[in-house]
C-alpha positions as a Markdown table, in Angstrom:
| # | Residue | x | y | z |
|---|---|---|---|---|
| 1 | Met | 74.6 | 97.2 | 89.8 |
| 2 | Leu | 76.3 | 99.8 | 87.9 |
| 3 | Arg | 74.0 | 100.8 | 85.9 |
| 4 | Ala | 72.1 | 101.3 | 88.6 |
| 5 | Val | 74.8 | 103.6 | 90.4 |
| 6 | Leu | 75.6 | 105.4 | 86.9 |
| 7 | Glu | 72.0 | 106.1 | 86.5 |
| 8 | Glu | 72.7 | 108.4 | 89.6 |
| 9 | Tyr | 74.5 | 110.6 | 87.3 |
| 10 | Ala | 72.1 | 110.3 | 83.9 |
| 11 | Glu | 75.4 | 108.3 | 82.5 |
| 12 | Gln | 72.9 | 105.8 | 80.5 |
| 13 | Asp | 74.3 | 105.9 | 77.4 |
| 14 | Val | 78.2 | 105.1 | 78.4 |
| 15 | Glu | 79.3 | 101.9 | 76.6 |
| 16 | Ile | 80.8 | 99.0 | 79.2 |
| 17 | Thr | 83.1 | 96.5 | 78.1 |
| 18 | Met | 85.3 | 94.6 | 80.0 |
| 19 | Asp | 88.3 | 96.9 | 79.7 |
| 20 | Thr | 86.3 | 99.5 | 81.0 |
| 21 | Thr | 88.0 | 101.5 | 83.8 |
| 22 | Phe | 85.6 | 102.8 | 87.1 |
| 23 | His | 87.9 | 105.7 | 86.9 |
| 24 | Asp | 89.1 | 107.0 | 83.5 |
| 25 | Asp | 86.2 | 105.6 | 82.2 |
| 26 | Leu | 83.2 | 105.7 | 83.5 |
| 27 | Asp | 84.5 | 108.5 | 86.4 |
| 28 | Leu | 83.2 | 106.6 | 89.7 |
| 29 | Glu | 84.2 | 108.4 | 92.3 |
| 30 | Ser | 85.7 | 105.9 | 96.0 |
| 31 | Ile | 81.9 | 107.5 | 97.6 |
| 32 | Asp | 80.4 | 105.1 | 93.7 |
| 33 | Leu | 82.7 | 102.2 | 94.3 |
| 34 | Val | 80.9 | 102.5 | 98.2 |
| 35 | Thr | 78.0 | 102.1 | 96.7 |
| 36 | Leu | 78.5 | 99.4 | 93.8 |
| 37 | Gly | 80.1 | 97.1 | 97.3 |
| 38 | Gly | 76.7 | 98.1 | 99.0 |
| 39 | Arg | 75.0 | 97.0 | 96.2 |
| 40 | Leu | 76.8 | 94.5 | 95.0 |
| 41 | Ala | 76.2 | 92.9 | 99.3 |
| 42 | Ala | 73.1 | 92.7 | 99.2 |
| 43 | Arg | 72.9 | 91.3 | 96.4 |
| 44 | Tyr | 76.2 | 88.0 | 97.0 |
| 45 | Gly | 76.2 | 88.6 | 101.1 |
| 46 | Glu | 79.8 | 87.4 | 102.1 |
| 47 | Arg | 79.8 | 85.6 | 99.1 |
| 48 | Val | 81.0 | 88.2 | 97.7 |
| 49 | Asn | 83.2 | 91.0 | 100.1 |
| 50 | Phe | 84.3 | 93.8 | 97.5 |
| 51 | Ala | 85.7 | 95.8 | 100.5 |
| 52 | Glu | 88.2 | 93.0 | 101.1 |
| 53 | Phe | 89.2 | 93.1 | 97.7 |
| 54 | Leu | 90.3 | 96.6 | 97.2 |
| 55 | Ala | 91.8 | 96.5 | 100.8 |
| 56 | Gly | 94.1 | 93.9 | 98.8 |
| 57 | Leu | 95.4 | 96.6 | 95.8 |
| 58 | Glu | 97.7 | 99.1 | 95.8 |
| 59 | Leu | 96.3 | 102.6 | 94.8 |
| 60 | Glu | 97.3 | 102.3 | 91.3 |
| 61 | Glu | 95.8 | 98.6 | 91.2 |
| 62 | Ile | 91.6 | 100.3 | 92.2 |
| 63 | Ile | 92.9 | 104.0 | 90.3 |
| 64 | His | 93.2 | 100.9 | 87.2 |
| 65 | Leu | 90.7 | 98.9 | 88.7 |
| 66 | Thr | 88.8 | 97.7 | 85.2 |
| 67 | Val | 85.2 | 96.3 | 84.8 |
| 68 | Gly | 86.2 | 93.0 | 83.6 |
| 69 | Gln | 89.1 | 92.8 | 86.9 |
| 70 | Leu | 85.7 | 93.2 | 89.2 |
| 71 | Val | 83.7 | 90.7 | 86.7 |
| 72 | Thr | 86.5 | 87.8 | 86.9 |
| 73 | Phe | 86.8 | 88.7 | 91.5 |
| 74 | Val | 83.4 | 87.7 | 91.6 |
| 75 | Ala | 83.0 | 85.0 | 89.9 |
| 76 | Gly | 85.7 | 83.5 | 91.0 |
| 77 | Cys | 84.4 | 83.8 | 95.1 |
| 78 | Leu | 80.9 | 82.4 | 93.4 |
| 79 | Arg | 82.3 | 79.8 | 92.6 |
| 80 | Glu | 84.5 | 79.5 | 94.8 |
| 81 | Thr | 81.9 | 79.2 | 97.6 |
| 82 | Arg | 79.8 | 76.7 | 95.2 |
| 83 | Glu | 82.5 | 74.3 | 96.2 |
| 84 | Arg | 82.8 | 74.2 | 99.4 |
C-alpha cells in the first residue's frame, strides 16, 4: 500500500524499513497519510482505524511516525479483532 502511494511521486526505488519515517525519509505530506488511511480502510475495513490512531498522537509524534509504528498498530488491530 505504501509503495502504491509512493508511485504517485515516482519514488519506486526508495528503501523502506521499519525505521523509515513518513515525513523525513519518504517526504509524505498529510494528504498522503489520508490516502494511505483510505487504502488501509479499503483493505481492512473497520478493524484498522488509521484516522483514530493519528488523532491519538501529538503533532511531533505524527511528524516522526515510522513505518514500524504503523505496522505495529495494524498488527495489533488485526490481532485484537481475531481474539474477539
